[in-house]
C-alpha positions in Angstrom: 13.6 25.2 -0.6 10.0 24.2 -0.3 7.3 25.9 -2.4 4.6 27.8 -0.6 1.4 25.8 -0.9 -1.6 28.2 -1.3 -4.4 28.2 1.2 -6.9 27.4 -1.5 -6.0 24.6 -4.0 -8.1 23.7 -7.1 -9.3 20.1 -7.4 -7.6 18.3 -10.3 -9.4 17.5 -13.6 -10.2 13.9 -12.6 -11.3 14.8 -9.1 -14.2 16.9 -10.5 -15.9 13.7 -11.5 -15.3 12.0 -8.2 -16.7 15.0 -6.3 -19.9 14.8 -8.3 -20.5 11.0 -7.7 -19.3 10.8 -4.0 -22.1 9.1 -2.1 -22.9 6.2 0.3 -23.3 4.0 -2.8 -20.1 5.1 -4.5 -17.8 6.4 -1.8 -14.7 7.1 -4.0 -12.6 5.6 -1.2 -9.7 3.2 -2.0 -7.6 1.5 0.7 -4.0 0.4 1.1 -3.1 -1.4 4.3 0.2 -2.8 5.4 1.2 -5.2 8.2 4.4 -4.8 10.3 6.0 -7.5 12.4 5.1 -5.8 15.7 1.9 -4.3 17.1 1.4 -0.6 16.3 2.0 2.0 19.0 -0.8 4.5 18.3 1.0 7.4 20.1 4.2 6.8 18.2 2.2 6.7 14.9 0.5 10.0 15.9 3.9 11.6 16.4 5.0 10.3 13.0 1.9 11.8 11.4 2.6 15.2 13.0 6.0 15.2 11.4 5.2 13.7 8.0 2.0 15.8 7.3 4.3 18.8 7.0 5.7 17.5 3.7 2.2 16.6 2.5 0.6 20.0 3.1 -1.7 19.5 0.1 -3.2 16.5 1.9 -3.9 18.5 5.0 -7.1 20.0 3.5 -10.9 20.1 3.7 -13.1 20.2 0.6 -15.1 23.4 0.4 -17.8 24.7 -1.9 -17.5 27.9 -3.8 -20.1 29.4 -6.2 -18.3 28.2 -9.3 -16.3 25.2 -8.1 -15.2 22.9 -5.3 -11.8 23.9 -3.8 -9.4 22.4 -1.2 -8.8 24.6 1.8 -5.6 24.2 3.8 -6.0 23.6 7.5 -3.7 23.3 10.5 -6.0 20.5 12.0 -4.5 17.1 12.2 -6.3 13.9 11.2 -7.4 11.6 14.1 -5.9 8.1 13.9 -8.9 5.7 14.1 -9.3 2.1 15.1 -9.8 -0.1 12.0 -13.2 -1.5 11.2 -14.4 -4.7 9.6 -16.1 -3.0 6.7 -13.8 -0.6 4.9 -13.8 2.0 2.2 -16.9 3.6 3.7 -18.4 7.0 3.0 -17.1 10.2 4.3 -19.3 13.3 4.2 -16.8 15.9 3.0 -19.2 18.7 3.7 -18.7 18.2 7.5 -15.1 19.5 7.7 -13.7 16.0 7.4 -10.4 15.0 5.8 -10.7 13.2 2.5 -8.9 10.2 4.0 -8.8 8.1 7.1 -5.7 6.6 8.9 -6.7 3.4 10.7 -4.8 0.9 12.9 -5.5 -2.6 14.2 -2.9 -4.8 15.9 0.1 -4.7 13.6 -1.6 -3.0 10.6 -1.7 0.6 9.3 -4.4 1.4 6.7 -4.9 4.5 4.6 -8.4 4.9 3.1 -8.2 7.9 0.7 -10.7 9.4 -1.7 -10.0 9.7 -5.4 -11.1 13.3 -4.9 -7.6 13.9 -3.4 -5.3 11.5 -5.1 -4.8 8.2 -6.9 -3.1 4.9 -5.9 0.4 6.3 -6.4 -0.3 9.3 -4.1 -2.0 7.0 -1.5 0.9 4.6 -1.4 3.4 7.5 -1.2 1.6 9.0 1.8 1.2 5.6 3.6 4.8 4.6 3.0 6.1 8.0 4.1 4.0 7.8 7.3 5.2 4.2 8.0 8.8 5.1 7.3 8.7 7.9 9.8 7.1 5.6 12.4 9.9 3.1 11.9 12.5 5.9 12.2 11.1 6.8 15.6 11.6 3.1 16.4 15.3 3.4 15.4 15.0 1.8 12.0 17.4 3.0 9.3 15.1 3.6 6.4 16.7 3.7 2.9 15.7 6.0 0.0 12.8 5.5 -2.4 11.0 7.9 -4.8 7.8 6.9 -3.0 9.0 7.9 0.4 9.1 11.5 1.7 10.7 12.4 5.0 10.5 15.4 7.4 12.5 18.4 6.0 12.1 17.3 2.3 11.2 20.1 -0.1 7.7 20.4 -1.5 7.2 21.7 -5.1 4.3 23.2 -6.9 4.3 20.2 -9.2 3.3 17.9 -6.3 0.0 19.6 -5.6 -0.9 20.8 -9.1 -2.9 18.9 -11.7 -0.5 17.1 -14.0 -3.2 16.6 -16.6 -3.5 20.4 -17.0 0.2 21.0 -16.9 1.2 18.3 -19.5 -1.6 17.9 -22.0 -3.1 20.4 -24.4 -6.7 21.7 -23.8 -7.9 20.9 -27.3 -9.0 17.5 -28.5 -11.4 15.8 -30.9 -15.1 15.5 -30.1 -16.1 12.7 -27.6 -17.0 9.4 -29.2 -20.0 7.7 -27.7 -19.3 4.0 -27.2 -22.2 1.6 -26.8 -23.0 0.3 -23.3 -21.1 -2.8 -22.3 -22.3 -6.1 -20.8 -22.4 -5.7 -17.1 -23.1 -8.8 -14.9 -26.2 -8.2 -12.8 -26.4 -8.8 -9.1 -28.2 -7.8 -6.0 -26.4 -5.0 -4.1 -25.5 -5.4 -0.4 -26.0 -2.7 2.2 -24.1 0.5 1.7 -22.6 0.0 5.2 -20.7 -3.0 4.0 -18.0 -3.7 1.4 -17.0 -7.3 0.7 -13.6 -8.4 -0.6 -11.9 -11.6 -1.9 -8.1 -11.8 -1.9 -6.7 -14.3 -4.3 -3.0 -14.8 -3.5 -0.7 -16.5 -6.1 3.0 -17.1 -6.7 4.4 -14.2 -8.8 7.1 -16.2 -10.6 4.7 -19.0 -11.5 2.2 -16.6 -13.1 5.0 -14.6 -14.8 6.2 -17.8 -16.5 2.8 -18.6 -17.7 2.3 -15.1 -19.0 5.7 -15.3 -20.9 4.7 -18.7 -22.4 1.5 -17.0 -23.6 3.6 -14.1 -25.1 2.0 -11.6 -22.8 2.8 -9.2 -20.0 1.6 -10.0 -16.5 -0.9 -7.2 -16.7 -2.3 -8.5 -20.1 -2.4 -12.1 -18.9 -4.4 -11.3 -15.7 -6.7 -9.0 -17.7 -7.3 -11.9 -20.2 -8.3 -14.2 -17.2 -10.7 -11.5 -16.1 -12.1 -11.0 -19.6 -12.4 -14.8 -20.2 -14.5 -15.2 -17.1 -16.7 -12.2 -18.0 -17.2 -13.9 -21.4 -18.3 -17.1 -19.7 -20.8 -15.2 -17.6 -22.1 -13.4 -20.6 -22.6 -16.6 -22.5 -24.5 -18.0 -19.6 -26.7 -14.9 -19.4 -27.4 -15.0 -23.1 -28.4 -18.7 -22.9 -30.8 -17.9 -20.0 -32.3 -15.0 -22.0 -31.0 -12.4 -19.6 -28.8 -10.5 -22.1 -28.5 -9.7 -25.8 -25.4 -11.0 -27.6 -24.7 -7.7 -29.4 -23.3 -6.0 -26.3 -19.5 -5.7 -26.2 -17.4 -6.8 -23.2 -15.1 -3.9 -22.2 -12.5 -3.8 -19.5 -11.4 -0.7 -17.7 -7.7 -0.9 -16.8 -6.4 2.2 -15.0 -2.7 2.7 -15.3 -0.2 5.2 -13.7 0.8 7.7 -16.4 4.0 8.8 -14.5 6.2 6.3 -16.3 5.4 7.8 -19.8 4.9 11.4 -18.6 7.3 12.0 -15.7 5.9 14.3 -13.0 6.1 14.8 -9.3 2.4 15.3 -9.0 0.7 13.4 -6.1 -2.7 14.2 -7.5 -4.7 11.9 -9.8 -2.7 11.0 -12.8 -4.0 7.8 -14.4 -5.3 6.8 -17.7 -8.0 4.2 -18.5 -7.1 1.6 -21.1 -10.4 0.1 -22.4 -9.8 -3.1 -24.4 -13.0 -4.5 -25.8 -14.4 -7.4 -27.9 -17.7 -8.6 -29.2 -18.8 -12.2 -29.3 -21.6 -11.9 -31.9 -19.5 -14.1 -34.2 -18.5 -16.5 -31.5 -16.6 -16.8 -28.3 -12.9 -16.1 -28.0 -10.3 -18.6 -26.8 -8.1 -17.6 -23.9 -5.1 -17.1 -26.2 -7.2 -15.0 -28.6 -8.2 -12.7 -25.7 -4.5 -12.3 -24.7 -3.8 -11.2 -28.3 -6.8 -8.9 -28.5 -6.1 -7.2 -25.2 -2.4 -6.8 -26.1 -3.2 -5.2 -29.4 -5.8 -2.8 -28.0 -3.4 -1.6 -25.2 -0.5 -1.2 -27.7 -2.7 0.8 -30.0 -3.9 3.1 -27.1 -0.4 3.6 -25.8 1.4 4.3 -29.0 -1.3 6.2 -30.9 -2.8 9.6 -30.0 -5.5 8.0 -27.9 -4.1 9.0 -24.5 -3.5 12.6 -25.5 -6.9 12.9 -27.3 -9.0 11.4 -24.4 -7.3 13.6 -21.7 -7.5 16.7 -24.0 -11.2 16.2 -24.5 -11.7 16.2 -20.8 -9.6 19.4 -20.4 -11.4 21.0 -23.3 -14.7 20.7 -21.5 -13.5 22.3 -18.3 -11.7 25.2 -20.1 -14.9 26.1 -22.1 -15.9 29.6 -21.1 -19.6 28.8 -20.9 -18.9 25.8 -18.7 -16.6 27.8 -16.4 -19.2 30.5 -15.6 -21.9 27.9 -14.8 -22.7 27.6 -11.1 -21.0 24.7 -9.3 -24.3 22.9 -8.7 -25.1 22.8 -12.4 -21.6 21.7 -13.2 -21.9 18.8 -10.8 -25.1 17.7 -12.4 -23.5 17.7 -15.8 -20.5 15.8 -14.5 -22.9 13.1 -13.1 -24.6 12.8 -16.5 -21.2 12.7 -18.2 -20.0 9.9 -15.8 -23.1 7.9 -16.5 -22.8 8.1 -20.3 -19.1 7.8 -20.6 -18.0 5.7 -17.6 -20.6 3.8 -15.5 -22.4 2.0 -18.4 -19.3 1.5 -20.4 -17.4 -1.2 -18.5 -17.9 -4.9 -17.7 -15.2 -5.0 -15.2 -12.3 -2.9 -13.6 -8.8 -4.2 -13.0 -6.3 -1.7 -11.5 -2.7 -2.9 -11.5 -0.5 -1.3 -8.8 2.5 -3.2 -10.0 5.3 -4.8 -8.1 5.9 -2.9 -4.8 9.6 -2.4 -4.3 11.0 -1.0 -1.0 14.4 -0.3 0.5 15.7 -3.5 2.1 15.4 -2.2 5.7 11.7 -1.3 5.1 11.0 -4.5 3.3 12.3 -6.3 6.3 9.8 -4.5 8.6 6.7 -4.7 6.3 5.3 -8.2 6.1 2.5 -7.7 3.6 0.1 -5.3 1.9 -3.6 -5.5 1.3 -5.0 -3.2 -1.4 -8.7 -2.8 -2.2 -10.1 -0.4 -4.8 -13.0 1.9 -4.3 -16.5 0.5 -4.6 -18.9 1.0 -7.4 -22.6 0.1 -7.7 -21.9 -0.5 -11.5 -20.4 -2.9 -12.4 -20.5 -3.8 -8.7 -17.0 -5.2 -8.4 -13.6 -3.4 -8.7 -10.4 -5.4 -8.7 -6.8 -4.4 -7.6 -3.8 -6.3 -8.8 -0.3 -6.0 -7.1 2.7 -8.0 -6.0 5.0 -7.9 -3.0 7.8 -10.2 -1.9 7.1 -12.7 -4.6 3.3 -12.9 -4.1 0.8 -11.7 -6.7 -2.6 -10.6 -5.3 -5.8 -10.1 -7.0 -8.2 -8.3 -4.5 -11.8 -8.1 -5.7 -13.8 -5.5 -3.8 -17.5 -6.2 -4.1 -20.9 -4.6 -3.5 -22.6 -7.7 -4.8 -24.4 -10.4 -2.8 -22.9 -13.3 -4.8 -19.5 -14.8 -5.6 -20.2 -15.6 -9.2 -17.3 -13.7 -10.7 -14.9 -14.6 -7.9 -15.6 -18.3 -8.2 -15.2 -18.3 -11.9 -11.9 -16.6 -11.7 -10.7 -19.3 -9.3 -12.0 -22.0 -11.6 -10.0 -20.4 -14.5 -6.9 -20.3 -12.3 -7.3 -24.1 -11.7 -7.7 -24.7 -15.4 -4.4 -22.8 -16.0 -2.7 -24.8 -13.2 -2.1 -21.7 -11.1 -2.0 -22.4 -7.4 -3.7 -19.9 -5.1 -5.0 -19.3 -1.6 -8.0 -17.2 -0.9 -9.0 -14.9 2.0 -12.6 -13.7 2.2 -14.1 -10.7 4.0 -17.9 -11.0 3.7 -20.8 -12.3 5.8 -20.5 -16.0 6.5 -16.9 -16.3 5.1 -13.6 -15.3 6.6 
């Protein structure tokens, strides 16, 4: 039996930050698109949406202001399926009764652009796959079972729309530790109406073999490539007198917590690993970076770091004085918090969505995926990593006017003898 989803739904713990920073410069919108073998029938997709939204009632919401907080308000309105646009992940003004996501189609592709105010990559993928599966069922496909895919008539539970952070972790933690600002490559920003991307497509087995040879997981191996390139850029900037060598290089690696803390929540439920290193005493070799990143992630995963960081965040929102502050004051404090403990802290962002596994019937119908993370004016580029049907993709979303990072990543892949193809979406390159 389905749970009764309330008309008013609190935003989750992480979403409070995303509400406060949502703007044309930082839209909080991530995107997952998939391509089918046949052109999309928009009317048929709309019928699939009418059916599937009933098992995602916590997505059928508008963001509303209250005196103390933002809140999601349930609506019976249906999202309008839009034609896709060249520039993606663009701003939505949630104060204008607009859904915190867009569904877009073009030729044989379906795209879901969804704000982190509503959910994370897992929730985005679940909604998109469930919508696509229902569309295929209407086309007489026999779709198999998957934990990611909901179908009409499935039960909904309180756990799906509640904040997993609040349900699982204690609300007490140690005081926040202020990390020093990290090295951030400087670049000119492009217009807020655009968002560039560079898709680097590799052979999954080939890269896995190289990672195993380096005694690393795939995630650590790709993070080491990213870190090695950032180090090279940092060394160039130091030589040119643009940066001071005392700054650390620090990666942000968001990971899905559902494997270690099982939950059915479709809200935000990710943790940010933050491996870092300092080159004051000299540059690191590629293998040394692999070992450094592996050690940092193991420490964070197997110590109390995850619990402590999340509990610190929960402690702030549960503080009585903070709770009685007006919403506008809270949002100002969240923006300051974000600048001090997030925006200035990371040299680069690498989100790994993992290997996308689907039921055979659905995998036969879906040719490929294209995943691009939300934009950010600092550090200017956010990167998604995922694999599907034997292909590993690194998709770099960029608000920067140059290809310095992207070109250096491809140079490093060549040095490691990793073959790749590249697809650009930016002015002058396609």
